[in-house]
C-alpha positions in Angstrom: -23.3 115.7 -49.5 -21.9 112.2 -49.1 -22.6 112.0 -45.3 -25.5 109.5 -45.7 -22.9 107.0 -47.2 -20.5 107.2 -44.3 -22.1 104.4 -42.3 -21.9 102.1 -45.4 -18.3 103.0 -45.8 -17.6 102.3 -42.1 -19.4 99.0 -42.4 -17.4 98.0 -45.5 -14.1 98.9 -43.9 -15.0 97.0 -40.8 -15.9 93.9 -42.8 -12.7 94.1 -44.8 -10.7 94.5 -41.6 -12.3 91.6 -39.9 -11.8 89.3 -42.9 -8.1 90.2 -43.2 -7.7 89.9 -39.4 -9.2 86.5 -39.3 -7.1 85.2 -42.2 -3.9 86.6 -40.8 -4.7 85.3 -37.3 -5.5 81.8 -38.5 -2.4 81.6 -40.6 -0.2 82.7 -37.6 -1.9 80.6 -34.9 -3.0 77.5 -36.9 -0.9 74.3 -37.1 1.7 74.4 -39.8 3.0 70.9 -40.4 3.2 70.5 -44.1 4.2 67.1 -45.4 4.4 65.3 -48.7 1.0 63.7 -48.1 -0.7 67.0 -47.1 0.8 68.9 -50.1 -0.2 66.3 -52.6 -3.1 67.2 -54.9 -6.3 65.1 -54.5 -9.8 65.1 -55.6 -12.6 64.1 -53.2 -10.1 62.2 -51.1 -8.9 60.1 -54.0 -5.6 60.1 -55.8 -5.9 62.0 -59.1 -6.1 59.8 -62.2 -4.5 61.1 -65.4 -3.0 64.5 -66.2 -4.2 67.7 -64.7 -4.4 69.5 -68.0 -6.9 67.7 -70.1 -9.8 68.7 -72.4 -13.2 69.0 -70.9 -16.2 67.8 -72.9 -18.4 70.4 -74.6 -21.2 69.3 -72.3 -19.7 71.4 -69.5 -19.7 74.5 -71.7 -23.3 73.9 -72.7 -24.5 73.5 -69.1 -22.6 76.7 -68.1 -24.3 78.5 -71.0 -27.7 77.3 -69.9 -27.0 78.5 -66.4 -26.1 81.9 -67.6 -29.1 82.2 -69.9 -31.6 81.4 -67.1 -29.7 83.3 -64.4 -29.7 86.4 -66.5 -33.4 85.9 -67.2 -34.3 85.9 -63.5 -32.0 88.8 -62.6 -33.5 91.1 -65.3 -37.1 89.9 -65.1 -37.4 90.3 -61.3 -37.2 94.2 -61.3 -39.5 94.2 -64.4 -42.1 92.2 -62.5 -42.1 94.8 -59.7 -42.9 97.7 -61.9 -44.6 96.2 -65.0 -47.8 98.2 -64.5 -45.9 101.6 -64.6 -44.0 100.7 -67.7 -47.0 100.3 -70.0 -46.8 99.1 -73.6 -43.1 100.1 -74.1 -42.1 98.0 -71.1 -44.0 95.1 -72.5 -42.3 95.4 -75.8 -38.9 95.7 -74.2 -39.5 92.6 -72.1 -40.8 90.7 -75.1 -37.6 91.5 -77.1 -35.5 90.4 -74.1 -37.4 87.2 -73.8 -37.1 86.6 -77.5 -33.4 86.9 -77.3 -33.3 84.5 -74.3 -35.5 82.0 -76.2 -33.1 82.2 -79.1 -30.3 81.1 -76.7 -32.5 78.4 -75.3 -33.3 77.1 -78.8 -29.6 77.0 -79.6 -29.0 75.0 -76.4 -31.8 72.6 -77.3 -30.5 72.2 -80.8 -27.0 71.4 -79.5 -28.4 68.8 -77.2 -27.6 70.4 -73.8 -30.9 69.2 -72.4 -30.2 65.5 -73.1 -28.6 63.7 -70.2 -26.6 60.5 -71.0 
């Protein structure tokens, strides 16, 4: 009954084995000369300024929320676009409700000022 899935399982196991093998091999054969300079944290080649634990502006949260709203929209609308003729009026209503919910999220983002770049 599950025989059609055996090649997928073999491919998955092979991919996991190769990934683990390459990581272990590189850690064993690669150069290991840690020093104070190599172990020091840095950001873009520069010494870090200020403490590592600091508050992020709300702007980052809003941009992440925008990304999620539009990412979810694309992910769920693509399959709908493939079969919209077969779904009929019920599918159109469901897509309309979905888009209305997404537009509410977009309106919230707009109201909070996430689309204004300083």
